[in-house]
N, C-alpha and C positions, 0 to 999 in steps of 0.2 A: 624722357629724356636719355642720351646716347652719352657715355663717357670708354674714352681708352685710358689703358692703363698700360704704359710705354717705358722700358727703359732708356737711361740717358747715356748708355757706356756701354761696354762689353757684355753686354750683359751679365746674369748672377748679382743683380742690384736686389733681391729680393720681391719681384713683382709677385710669386704666387702670394707673398702673404697680403699683399694688398688688396689684390684681386680676390681674395680669401674673403678679408672684413669687408670690401665693397659690395662682395655678392651679397650680404646680408639685407641690404637695400634693393637688390636687383630683380627682376622675373628673368632675364633672358642673361647668359654667361656665351658670346662669343669667340674663339680660338678664329685669328684670321689670317694666318699666317705660319709659315715656317712647318718642322714637322718634328719626328719624335727626335730629333739631332739635339735637344737642349732640355732641360729640364726645371720645376719651380717646386722646390720644396716647401711645404704645407706641416705647418702642425696647428691640431686642435683637439678637441673633445674628443673623437677617434683614434689619434695617433697622430704618427707622423707619416707621413707620403712623400715619395718624388713622382710626381705627372711628368707626363710629357707629352702627351695627344690630349688628354682631357681638359679642359679647363678649369681654374681654378676654386673657382664654382659648385662645382658637382655636389659638395658634401650639404648643401641645404637643399630642403623638400621643396622649397616653393619655387626653384629656380629651373629653368629650361637650358642644359646646355647644345649650343649650336657649333658644329664643325663646319667652320664657314670653305665657298670654292679658293679661298685662296692659302688653302692647308696641305701642304704634305703628308696625305692620308696612308700611315702604315696598317692597314687592317688589323690583321692580327696583333699588332702592338696593341692598337686602342683596344681589343677586345679584352686583350691581354689584363690591363690596367682596369679594366670597367671590374673582371673579375675577382682583380686582386682587392678593389676597393671595397667591394660587396661582401669579400671574403671577412674582411676587417671588421665587418659591422655597418657599413655605410650601406643605407638604401638604396635600390638600385636607382639611379640618376636617372631623368628624362632625357635624351637623345635625340639631335636631329642632325643629320650626317647630310649636308650639300649634296645633291646628284650631279652640280657640277664640277666638285671636289675630283683632284686627279692623285691616282695611287700610284702610292710606292712599292714596284715590282720589287721580285726575289731578285733580280737580275740589277736592280740599281745598286742596292747594298755590296751584291759582288765586285760591281764594276768600283763602287767606290774603294775598296779592299784592294783592289788588280792597282790601280791608282796610284793611291797612296804607298804602297810598294814600287813599284816601277819607279818613282820620284826618287824614292832614296829620301837621304839628307835635303831636301826641297819641298820635301811634302806640303801642304796645308795644315797638318795639325787635326785634320776632318776627324769625326766624331766615328766614319765610317757607318752613318745610319743610311749612305744612298740619298743624301742629300743636293749635291751637287751635281750627278748625272740625270736624279729626275728632271731638275729644272732644266736642265739642258735640253732634254725630252721632250719636256711640255714647252719649250721657246721653238724646236725643232719640227714641231705638231708631231709627234709621234708617241706620243701621251695617252695613258685612259685616263677617261673618267670615268667614275662612279657609274653614270648611265648608260655608260656602253655594254656593263654587264651583262643588260636587260635586253641585250639585241644580239642573239646569239651567231646567225652568219654573218654579220659584221664582223665581230668579234675574232671568229676562228682566221677569217680572212687578214685580219691585223695584225693576227700573232704570227701567224705565219709570216708577211713582209717583215716588222720589227725584226724576226727570230733570223733572218737572212742577214740583214746588215749587222746586227749586233755580233752575228756568229763569225762575218769574216774581222773585228776586231777581236775578239776572243780568240781567236786562231793564229792569227798574224802579229798581235802587237802584244796582248799578254801569254799567249801560248798556255791557255786554261783550255776546261771541257768545254764542250759545244752547249747551246742552248738547246731542247729538244719541245719543241711545239704543242704537243699532244700533252704533255707533262705541265705546262705552263698554262694551258687551255684549264683542266684538271683542278690546278691551282687557283685558279681567278674564280672556277664554280664555287669552291668552298668560299672566298673570299664573300661571290655573290649571296651565300647562303646567311653569312655572318652578318652583311651588314643591310640586307633587305629590308628590316622591318621599319630602319631609323630616317629613307634615301626618301627625302626631299625636296620641294622648291624651297631650301631656305630663306633664298632671296625675297620672295614672296611672303613666306613666314614674318620675318620682320618688319617688311613694309607694311604689312597689316599690324604687327606689334606699335610701331613707330605711330600709326593714325589713333590708337588705341590709347597713346600714352605710356604704354609701358616704359620702365626701365631697363634699359638695354648700354651692356656692359662688353666691350672688346676687348680682349687680352691679345697685348703682343707677347713675343717670342724675342730673345737677347734685348739688343740696344741700340742705339743710334748709331757706333762705331763700327758697327757688323755690318750697316747695310750697304748692298752692293752699289749705290752711284752714290752715296752721303760718306759712308766709311774707310775704315783702311785699307783698303782694296790693295792685290787683292787677297787681303787673310781676312775675309769678309764670308758671311754666308750668303746664299744663293736668290733670298724671296725680301721684301723691303720691310724693313725695323719698323719703319716711321708709322706714326700715329694716321697720317695721311693716307697710305696704305689699308688702312683701317676700313674704309668706304670700300675700296676694290676688292678686297679679300674677303670682305662682309657679303657686298654686292647691295650699299645703300646709299644716298644724296653725301657726297662730302659737307654737306652742310649742316645734316643733322647733327655732326659729330661736335657736342655745347663743351666738352671741359677734357681734357687735356691730362691725365695724372701722371706727371713722368716721376720716374724712380728713381732716385740717386743713394748709391753710397756714402756712409761716412769716411769710407777710406776707400781703396779702387781695389779690385780682387777683377783678373780676367783668366778665363781657359783655353786655350792653343795658342798658335803666334800671331806676330804680330807685333807692334809697334805700342811701348807702352812707358811711355815718359817718365813717370811719377813711380817705377818700380823701383822694391825693396830688395834684397838678399839676405842672405845667411842668417846669422839669429834672430836679428830682427825681424825679419819676413817670418819664419819659423814661429817666433811667441805671436805673431799678429793671426797666424794662418789657424795655429791650435785656438786660438781664444775665438776666432771671428767667427759668425754665422750660428750653427746650432752644430756644437760636435766639431767644428772645425771648415774651414774653406776649402771643400771639395766637389768638384764638378756633379749636378744632380745625376746626370749622366753615364761620364763617365769614369765616377770614382778620383780622376785624376787633380793632386793637388793642384790648387788656383794658384796663379803668379798675384803677390801680394804686391799695393803702392800705397802710398800716402793719396790720400785728397785731391783732386784734379782739375783747377776751377779750369783751368782751359780749353779740356776736352767737355768739362760737365757743361760751361756755357754755349758751347755749340752743340751738344748733344739735348742741352734743353730746348734750344733755339730752333734746329730741325724736327724736332716733335710738335711746336706750335705751344708749349705748356703754358697752362693753364695754374698748376698746380703742382707742386714738388712734394712729395713722398720722398723724408728723408728715412733713411735703414740703417742696421745695425749701429747707432750712436752710441749705446751702453758696452760693445765692445773697447769703447777706447778709453775707459775708466780707467786704467790700469796704468797709464803713461804720465809722464811727467810733464812733459812735452810734446805738442803733434805737429809735425811738419805737415805745410800745405802747398802745393805745389802752385805757385803762383800767375808762372810764364812760363815760357818756353826761348832757351837760349840758340839760335841756332846762326849759326854764320859770324858768331859776336855781337849779333842785335838779339835785341828781347822782343819778343811777339805776346799778347795773349789773343791771338787769332788762332783757331784748330787749321792747319795747315794740308795740304798735301801730302800722300805718303813718302816720297820722296826727300821733301824738308823735315817732314818728322821721324825718318829715321836717322838725322843729323841732331835733332833735339835732344838739349839738355834742361833739366830742372833748373828753375827758381822757387827756393824754398823762403817761405817763410813761417817763423816756428811762432806758437802759441800756448800758453800754459794749459797742460792741464787742469782735470777738473778731482782725480783721482780717489774716486767713490764708484759706489754701485747706485745708478739711476732705474734699475730695474722697479716695477710698480708705479712710478709717478706718474700720474695722470692728469697734474697740473702743470701747465709750461713754467709758471710765476716760481713753481717749486722745482725745478732742476738747478743745480748750483748755477753760482753767478759765471764763472768758465766757461761751462756749459751753453749757458744761453751767449755768452759772448761768441763761442765755436760757430753755435747755428744763425747767428745773427752774421757774421763775418761772411759767413759761404755763403749765404743770403743775398748779402750786396756782390759779393763779387760773380756771382752767377747773373746775378739779376731779373731773381724772377722767386716769387714768394714759396718759400718751405710751410705748407698748412696740414702737414703731417708728420710727426715723427716717432718713428719706430723705438721704441726701447726696451726689448725684448723677442725672443721667438713667438709666444704665443698669440694669440688670434686678438686678444683685447692689451696687448702691451703694446698701446698707442695714445699719440698726445694729439688733439687736434687742436692747433692754432689756428683759427678763421675756416676751417676747411667746411663747406657746406655738401650735403649731398644732391 
């Protein structure tokens, strides 16, 4: 069976923990899109980890971790990450890398930095991981697939042609040092040495695994609202964050994805620029940020303080719809235990009219939140294993959210640890 774990909102929903938990019953875990520009924070028996490229199931001996063809593969970052987890006592993970995955080149990271610098106050809030330049090149058909590392003559020729093009921009737009084709070739030979033992046709591997009835987990990065087609464009990422893309980014048929677990936070948070209707500020935001996540709400990649907000029904209902949600995993619920009252954004007021349907970016920027206030439960719910044992107001909050978004909440995370989870009708 193939399951996907994806985010409903701006990213940072707690997907890493859910993937780590579902990894226990999975044989293969696949990263199918995105790059090292976002991270998943995981706490387990080995310690606390921020993963960026590795799938969040690498901590189990019985799993194979696949870097799919849809990933923006930064080879040095991947191997630094592998070394990092092994140095903390995690057994060497079994890893396969798609021969069709494209590589983040050293100049992609430079171009990302240069463009953000050039844009100044109009910048996109990029993590400067090279992602937008990477995908620009992929679709301009001047990207480099992993398989090209193994065809020396063709590689040298292509490097020369690409450097000529890039150097025009470096000289005349950015006024920065030019690329040296020989230096770039030598760097790619280092990449080849690192990645060679892991490269294979991962789509074929997954095809065989599906035939054998293996449990496969597709792990998405970021969330619906960062999707380039369906998100808060242009403040989005450069690859599709939707479960539907899992089929493409892993190389499997779409009808094989039987379950879409969409991760939803019990409040809202976001890193980077863009519309965020339920956002809160000042002391209220600081308090939620300080208490949130594990050790506070700060980006796993950038360390930037996350923007905070109340739960957004409009955005989440839309995000779940775009994902094709079968199950909602509701995370960080325990964080809200300090509040007497909990506001929820149940609608958007735009030009004097209230809507519960998520609009396009121009309208979104005019939206004001319509809030409904629910009573808090004023207690610590960590350690509770059964839904019935949650405080009444806590259950009412969950059921209110469930009714408003229209998708079943079957997993509830009430703490940072792997097993701080309440199953509410979830079936593996």
